[in-house]
C-alpha positions in Angstrom: 0.5 0.2 -0.2 1.7 3.3 -0.9 2.6 5.9 1.8 -0.3 8.8 0.5 -3.1 5.8 1.6 -1.6 5.0 4.3 -2.0 8.6 5.2 -5.4 9.3 3.5 -6.6 5.9 5.8 -4.8 6.9 9.2 -7.0 10.5 9.0 -10.4 8.8 8.7 -9.2 6.9 11.3 -8.6 9.8 13.7 -11.9 11.1 12.3 -13.6 8.2 13.7 -11.7 8.5 17.4 -12.3 11.6 17.5 -16.3 11.4 17.0 -16.1 8.6 19.2 -14.6 10.5 22.4 -16.8 12.6 22.6 -18.4 14.0 26.0 -21.5 12.5 25.9 -23.0 16.4 26.4 -22.4 16.0 22.2 -24.7 13.8 21.8 -27.4 15.3 23.8 -30.7 15.3 21.3 -31.4 18.5 22.9 -28.4 20.4 21.7 -30.1 19.2 18.4 -27.3 18.1 15.2 -25.4 21.2 13.9 -22.3 20.8 16.2 -21.4 17.4 14.4 -21.8 19.2 11.0 -18.2 19.8 10.9 -17.5 16.1 12.6 -20.1 15.0 9.3 -17.9 17.2 6.7 -15.2 15.9 7.8 -16.1 12.2 8.3 -17.0 12.6 3.9 -13.8 14.9 3.1 -11.9 11.7 4.9 -12.9 9.4 3.7 -13.6 10.7 -0.3 -9.9 11.5 -0.1 -9.1 7.7 0.5 -10.7 6.5 -1.9 -9.1 8.8 -4.7 -6.2 7.6 -3.4 -7.7 3.7 -3.5 -9.0 4.6 -7.4 -5.7 6.3 -8.0 -3.6 3.5 -7.1 -5.8 0.6 -8.6 -5.1 2.0 -12.2 -1.1 1.7 -12.0 
């Protein structure tokens, strides 16, 4: 596996770990979900980056 793929997967894992470590207050329904938008966007970006590297690697 090339380094770009390793790095992008590691970044995705880090984002997931950050979400897992969130205090229960972040998940409190009374707070709504707008505070989680940044995490959602980061997950999407990390996954897209990993996917792009995998697709590029697969074409070589």
